[in-house]
C-alpha positions as CSV (number, residue, x, y, z in Angstrom):
1,M,-30.5,38.2,17.1
2,V,-31.4,34.7,18.2
3,I,-33.6,33.0,20.8
4,T,-31.6,30.5,22.8
5,G,-33.7,29.9,25.9
6,C,-37.5,29.8,26.7
7,G,-39.0,29.9,30.1
8,V,-42.7,29.2,30.6
9,V,-45.1,29.4,33.5
10,S,-48.6,28.9,32.1
11,S,-52.0,27.4,32.5
12,L,-50.8,24.7,30.1
13,G,-47.8,23.8,32.2
14,T,-44.4,24.9,33.4
15,G,-41.3,24.6,31.3
16,V,-41.0,24.7,27.5
17,D,-41.4,21.0,27.1
18,E,-44.8,20.8,28.8
19,F,-45.9,23.9,27.0
20,T,-44.9,22.6,23.6
21,A,-46.6,19.2,24.2
22,A,-49.8,21.0,25.2
23,L,-49.8,23.3,22.2
24,R,-49.3,20.3,19.9
25,A,-52.1,18.4,21.6
26,G,-54.5,21.4,21.5
27,R,-55.0,21.2,25.3
28,S,-56.7,23.8,27.5
29,N,-57.1,23.8,31.3
30,V,-60.1,26.0,31.6
31,R,-61.7,25.9,35.1
32,P,-63.6,28.1,37.5
33,I,-61.4,30.8,38.9
34,S,-60.1,30.1,42.4
35,V,-57.6,32.8,43.0
36,F,-60.3,35.3,44.1
37,D,-63.9,35.1,45.2
38,T,-66.2,35.1,42.2
39,T,-69.5,35.2,44.1
40,G,-72.0,37.3,42.2
41,F,-70.7,36.6,38.7
42,E,-72.9,34.6,36.4
43,H,-69.8,32.8,35.0
44,D,-66.3,32.6,36.3
45,N,-64.1,30.4,34.0
46,G,-60.5,31.2,33.5
47,C,-57.1,29.9,32.8
48,E,-55.1,29.8,36.0
49,V,-51.7,28.4,36.7
50,V,-52.1,25.4,38.9
51,G,-49.6,23.1,40.6
52,F,-47.0,25.8,40.5
53,E,-44.2,25.3,43.0
54,P,-42.1,28.5,43.0
55,E,-39.5,27.1,45.4
56,R,-38.3,24.7,42.7
57,W,-36.9,27.7,40.8
58,I,-36.6,30.6,43.2
59,R,-33.7,30.1,45.5
60,N,-32.1,33.5,46.2
61,V,-35.1,35.6,46.9
62,D,-37.6,35.3,49.7
63,I,-40.7,33.9,48.0
64,E,-43.0,35.4,50.5
65,S,-41.7,38.8,49.5
66,L,-42.9,38.3,45.9
67,G,-46.3,38.9,44.5
68,R,-48.0,36.2,42.3
69,A,-46.9,37.8,39.0
70,S,-43.3,38.3,40.2
71,R,-43.1,34.7,41.2
72,F,-44.1,33.7,37.7
73,S,-41.6,36.1,36.0
74,T,-38.7,35.0,38.3
75,A,-39.3,31.3,37.8
76,A,-39.7,31.8,34.1
77,A,-36.4,33.6,33.9
78,R,-34.6,30.9,35.8
79,L,-36.2,28.3,33.4
80,A,-35.1,30.4,30.4
81,V,-31.5,30.6,31.6
82,A,-31.4,26.8,32.3
83,D,-32.9,26.1,28.9
84,S,-30.3,28.3,27.2
85,G,-27.5,26.3,28.6
86,I,-25.5,29.3,29.6
87,D,-23.4,29.1,32.7
88,L,-24.7,31.6,35.3
89,D,-21.2,32.8,36.2
90,V,-20.8,33.8,32.5
91,L,-24.1,35.6,32.6
92,R,-23.1,37.5,35.8
93,E,-20.0,38.8,34.1
94,A,-21.9,39.9,31.0
95,R,-23.9,43.1,30.3
96,C,-27.5,42.1,30.6
97,L,-30.9,43.6,29.9
98,L,-34.1,42.5,31.8
99,S,-37.2,43.7,30.1
100,V,-40.6,42.5,31.3
101,G,-44.0,43.6,30.0
102,T,-47.2,43.6,32.0
103,T,-50.8,44.8,32.1
104,D,-51.6,44.5,35.8
105,G,-48.3,44.4,37.6
106,E,-49.1,43.1,41.0
107,S,-52.9,43.9,40.9
108,H,-53.6,40.6,42.6
109,E,-51.8,41.9,45.7
110,L,-53.5,45.3,45.4
111,D,-56.9,43.5,45.2
112,S,-56.0,41.8,48.5
113,M,-55.0,45.1,50.1
114,V,-58.3,46.8,49.1
115,S,-60.2,43.8,50.5
116,L,-58.5,44.2,53.8
117,E,-59.2,47.9,53.9
118,I,-62.9,47.4,53.1
119,A,-63.3,44.6,55.7
120,A,-61.5,46.2,58.6
121,G,-60.1,49.6,57.8
122,P,-56.7,50.9,56.7
123,E,-55.1,49.7,59.9
124,A,-55.7,46.1,58.8
125,M,-53.6,46.5,55.6
126,S,-50.5,44.3,55.7
127,P,-47.1,46.0,55.3
128,R,-45.7,42.7,54.1
129,L,-48.4,42.5,51.4
130,A,-47.9,46.2,50.5
131,R,-44.2,45.5,49.8
132,R,-45.3,43.0,47.1
133,T,-47.3,45.5,45.1
134,S,-44.6,47.2,43.0
135,A,-44.9,46.3,39.3
136,G,-41.2,46.9,39.0
137,R,-40.5,43.8,40.9
138,L,-41.5,41.6,38.0
139,A,-38.1,42.5,36.5
140,T,-36.0,43.5,39.6
141,S,-36.7,40.2,41.3
142,I,-35.1,38.4,38.3
143,A,-31.9,40.4,38.8
144,H,-31.8,39.5,42.5
145,E,-32.6,35.9,41.9
146,L,-29.9,35.5,39.2
147,Q,-27.5,37.8,41.2
148,L,-26.9,40.0,38.2
149,S,-25.0,43.3,38.7
150,D,-24.1,44.7,35.3
151,V,-27.8,44.9,34.3
152,E,-30.4,47.3,33.0
153,V,-33.8,46.5,34.4
154,G,-37.1,47.8,33.0
155,S,-40.9,47.1,33.1
156,I,-43.0,47.9,30.1
157,A,-46.6,48.7,30.7
158,T,-48.2,48.6,27.3
159,A,-50.7,46.0,28.5
160,C,-51.5,43.1,26.2
161,S,-48.8,44.0,23.6
162,A,-46.1,44.4,26.2
163,G,-44.4,41.1,25.7
164,N,-43.6,42.0,22.1
165,Y,-42.5,45.4,23.2
166,A,-40.0,43.8,25.6
167,I,-38.6,41.6,22.8
168,G,-38.2,44.6,20.5
169,H,-36.5,46.5,23.3
170,S,-34.1,43.7,23.8
171,F,-33.5,43.2,20.0
172,D,-32.3,46.8,19.8
173,A,-30.2,46.7,22.9
174,I,-28.2,43.7,21.6
175,R,-28.1,44.9,18.0
176,L,-26.7,48.3,19.2
177,G,-24.1,46.7,21.4
178,E,-25.7,47.9,24.7
179,A,-26.2,44.4,26.1
180,D,-24.7,41.0,25.5
181,F,-27.7,39.0,26.7
182,A,-31.4,39.9,27.3
183,L,-34.1,38.1,29.3
184,C,-37.3,39.5,28.0
185,G,-41.0,38.8,27.8
186,G,-44.1,39.4,30.0
187,A,-45.9,38.3,33.1
188,D,-49.3,38.8,34.8
189,A,-51.5,37.1,37.4
190,V,-55.2,36.6,37.4
191,C,-56.9,39.4,39.4
192,R,-60.3,40.5,40.4
193,K,-59.8,44.0,38.9
194,T,-59.1,42.8,35.4
195,F,-61.7,40.1,35.4
196,T,-64.3,42.5,36.6
197,S,-63.3,45.1,34.0
198,F,-63.7,42.7,31.1
199,Y,-66.9,41.3,32.6
200,R,-68.4,44.8,32.7
201,L,-67.4,45.2,29.1
202,R,-69.4,42.0,28.4
203,S,-66.2,40.5,27.0
204,I,-65.8,37.4,29.2
205,A,-66.9,34.2,27.6
206,P,-69.2,32.0,29.7
207,D,-67.4,28.8,28.9
208,Y,-64.6,28.7,26.4
209,C,-62.6,31.1,24.2
210,R,-63.5,30.6,20.5
211,P,-61.3,32.9,18.3
212,F,-62.6,33.5,14.8
213,D,-65.7,31.4,15.4
214,K,-69.1,32.6,14.3
215,N,-70.4,32.2,17.8
216,R,-67.5,33.5,19.8
217,L,-68.5,35.3,23.0
218,G,-65.3,36.8,24.4
219,I,-62.1,36.2,26.3
220,L,-61.1,34.1,29.3
221,T,-58.6,35.8,31.6
222,G,-55.4,33.8,32.1
223,E,-52.0,34.3,33.7
224,G,-48.4,33.2,33.6
225,A,-45.1,34.4,32.3
226,G,-43.0,33.9,29.2
227,I,-39.4,34.9,29.3
228,L,-37.0,34.5,26.3
229,M,-33.2,34.5,26.3
230,L,-31.9,36.7,23.4
231,E,-28.3,37.0,22.3
232,S,-26.3,37.7,19.2
233,L,-25.9,35.0,16.6
234,E,-22.1,35.2,17.1
235,S,-22.5,34.7,20.8
236,A,-24.8,31.7,20.4
237,T,-22.7,29.9,17.8
238,A,-19.5,30.6,19.8
239,R,-20.8,28.7,22.8
240,G,-22.6,26.0,20.7
241,A,-26.1,27.0,21.9
242,R,-29.3,25.5,20.6
243,I,-31.1,28.2,18.6
244,Y,-34.9,28.3,18.5
245,G,-35.0,31.0,15.9
246,E,-33.9,34.4,14.8
247,V,-35.7,37.6,15.8
248,L,-35.8,39.2,12.3
249,G,-37.4,42.5,13.3
250,Y,-40.4,44.1,14.9
251,G,-42.9,46.9,14.5
252,L,-44.6,49.2,17.0
253,S,-47.4,51.7,16.6
254,C,-49.9,53.6,18.7
255,D,-52.9,54.7,16.7
256,A,-54.8,56.0,19.9
257,H,-58.0,55.5,17.9
258,H,-60.2,54.4,20.9
259,P,-59.6,53.4,24.5
260,V,-60.8,49.8,23.9
261,A,-61.8,49.3,20.2
262,P,-59.1,48.0,17.8
263,H,-58.4,50.0,14.7
264,R,-57.9,48.2,11.4
265,G,-55.6,50.9,9.9
266,G,-53.4,51.0,13.0
267,I,-53.0,47.2,13.1
268,A,-52.2,47.1,9.4
269,R,-49.6,49.8,9.8
270,C,-47.9,48.0,12.6
271,M,-47.6,44.8,10.6
272,E,-46.2,46.8,7.7
273,L,-43.6,48.4,9.9
274,A,-42.6,44.9,11.3
275,L,-42.2,43.4,7.8
276,E,-40.2,46.4,6.6
277,N,-38.0,46.3,9.7
278,A,-37.3,42.6,9.2
279,G,-36.8,42.8,5.5
280,V,-39.6,40.3,4.9
281,K,-42.2,40.3,2.2
282,P,-45.8,39.3,3.0
283,A,-45.6,36.3,0.8
284,E,-42.6,35.0,2.8
285,V,-44.6,34.7,6.1
286,D,-45.7,31.1,6.7
287,L,-47.9,31.6,9.8
288,I,-49.4,34.4,11.8
289,S,-49.9,34.0,15.5
290,A,-52.9,36.4,15.9
291,H,-53.8,38.4,18.9
292,G,-57.0,36.5,18.5
293,T,-58.9,37.3,21.7
294,G,-62.2,35.7,20.8
295,T,-64.1,39.0,21.0
296,H,-66.3,40.0,18.1
297,A,-64.5,43.3,17.5
298,N,-60.9,42.1,17.8
299,D,-61.1,39.0,15.6
300,K,-63.1,40.8,12.8
301,T,-60.8,43.8,12.8
302,E,-57.6,41.8,13.0
303,A,-58.6,39.4,10.3
304,A,-59.6,42.3,8.0
305,A,-56.3,44.0,8.5
306,I,-54.4,40.8,7.8
307,R,-56.4,40.1,4.6
308,E,-55.9,43.7,3.5
309,L,-52.1,43.5,3.8
310,F,-51.5,39.9,2.8
311,G,-54.2,39.5,0.1
312,E,-53.9,36.2,-1.8
313,D,-50.8,35.4,0.2
314,T,-52.6,35.3,3.6
315,P,-51.1,32.4,5.5
316,R,-52.7,30.4,8.2
317,V,-53.8,32.6,11.2
318,V,-54.0,30.9,14.6
319,S,-54.9,32.0,18.1
320,M,-53.1,30.4,21.1
321,K,-55.4,32.2,23.4
322,S,-58.0,29.5,22.6
323,M,-55.8,27.3,24.7
324,L,-54.0,29.7,27.1
325,G,-56.8,32.3,27.7
326,H,-55.7,35.9,27.6
327,S,-52.7,36.2,29.9
328,M,-52.5,39.9,29.4
329,G,-48.9,41.2,29.5
330,A,-47.6,37.7,29.2
331,A,-49.8,37.0,26.1
332,S,-47.5,38.0,23.2
333,A,-44.4,36.7,25.1
334,L,-46.0,33.2,25.5
335,A,-47.1,33.4,21.9
336,A,-43.6,34.2,20.8
337,I,-42.3,31.1,22.6
338,G,-45.1,29.2,20.9
339,C,-44.0,30.5,17.5
340,S,-40.4,29.6,18.3
341,V,-41.2,26.0,19.2
342,A,-43.6,25.7,16.3
343,I,-40.6,26.5,14.0
344,T,-38.2,24.1,15.6
345,E,-40.7,21.3,16.0
346,G,-42.3,21.7,12.6
347,F,-46.0,22.1,13.5
348,I,-48.8,24.7,13.7
349,P,-50.7,25.0,17.0
350,P,-54.4,24.8,16.5
351,T,-57.2,27.2,17.3
352,I,-59.3,25.0,19.5
353,N,-63.0,25.2,20.5
354,H,-63.7,26.0,16.8
355,V,-67.0,25.1,15.2
356,E,-67.7,27.4,12.3
357,T,-65.5,30.3,11.0
358,D,-67.2,33.7,11.0
359,P,-67.5,34.8,7.4
360,E,-66.3,38.3,8.6
361,C,-63.0,36.7,9.6
362,A,-62.4,34.3,6.7
363,V,-59.0,33.0,7.7
364,D,-57.7,29.4,8.0
365,C,-57.3,29.2,11.8
366,V,-56.2,25.6,11.8
367,P,-59.3,24.4,13.7
368,N,-58.9,22.1,16.7
369,V,-56.0,19.9,15.5
370,A,-52.4,20.8,15.1
371,V,-50.9,20.2,11.6
372,E,-47.3,19.4,10.6
373,A,-45.7,22.3,8.7
374,D,-42.3,23.5,7.4
375,L,-42.2,27.0,8.9
376,R,-39.5,29.4,7.9
377,I,-41.0,32.8,9.1
378,V,-43.7,33.3,11.7
379,Q,-45.4,36.6,12.6
380,N,-46.5,37.2,16.2
381,N,-49.2,39.9,16.7
382,G,-50.0,41.7,19.9
383,W,-52.6,44.5,20.3
384,A,-53.6,46.4,23.4
385,F,-56.2,49.0,24.6
386,G,-55.4,52.5,23.5
387,G,-54.1,51.2,20.1
388,N,-50.7,50.1,21.5
389,N,-49.7,47.6,18.8
390,S,-46.7,45.4,18.4
391,V,-45.5,42.7,16.0
392,V,-42.4,40.5,16.1
393,L,-41.1,38.4,13.1
394,I,-39.3,35.2,14.0
395,G,-37.4,33.2,11.4
396,R,-35.9,29.7,11.3
397,Y,-32.2,29.3,11.7
398,D,-30.7,26.7,9.4
399,G,-27.0,27.2,10.2
400,P,-24.3,29.5,8.8
401,R,-25.5,31.5,5.8
402,E,-25.7,35.0,4.5
403,A,-26.7,37.4,7.4
404,V,-30.3,38.3,7.6
405,A,-30.8,42.0,7.2
């Protein structure tokens, strides 16, 4: 299974080229949140998508009928198709899967509905706004925009690990002959509900996200969409497509240890399952894209699980959330795209805002500056509340050779 297209809408830019350049440069666009009123909060930094013009990519669906997250997912899908080089008429004749993961769905619109109700009663609630609130539209709007008919459409609600879940779902569908192409990933929009939830958990950083740093103080909420085009290697080579990498395998687990606290054993087990599914030994992994939220519990637990499994073969472990913020359901999908371009462009994105590594983490997180690297296999981690864990392994494609198991 190979990745032939990447569509990105993020706080670092729109399109895979802008995204790649920002990752290599170690950029971040942290700023005070403007999407909702942050009056009353002591700090309000976040990683919003700015300068986004949905009309550039959304042509067949009424943009005003779409919520903020659906606009992101639909534009990202259009970008992924264009990036893949496939003719839309060919895609419309094929069997397709659309699988989009999310944490909040259209909670930004739901926030607005509640605000109207509180301010002026139920009669003030907008029917037009109500029609935007369905989380299912993150995927169905893609089908409408691309005018796909022979298509299975699904939303995956495993929160912050959902992007990897969607990639795994698509991997199986193509491998089992149930789909010819898959557009998969995740999308979410900044919303008051999620910001407030993390704020009350005392998990929002006052300024920057500092994964694995001794003085890390939490996450920054982010938003966006990452959509990948997947197809079989035979399909990609037959049409001469550019290949970002191979999806070698994936692992899922739900340890259900605690509503919010990560569990080292559950995380380790998920990584083991992914390596086994991909036929990859720990020593063969060149880089781990960590979940790396910047909270004390996540980073310490994840680093311990990685060191336990990989031992002396522990590779570099980076967190793209230091640049992107935590884009919730889009997080592992955007990271998977980051892993793919890191393989093709030969570099490791840095973990920025880093001053001193926490001794309890003890990983090489590539502080602050990207490094050139020859990457063959990269592991992408995604964890979520409730112990919903997911890992995807992506490998470099070097041309015709023995099939990867």
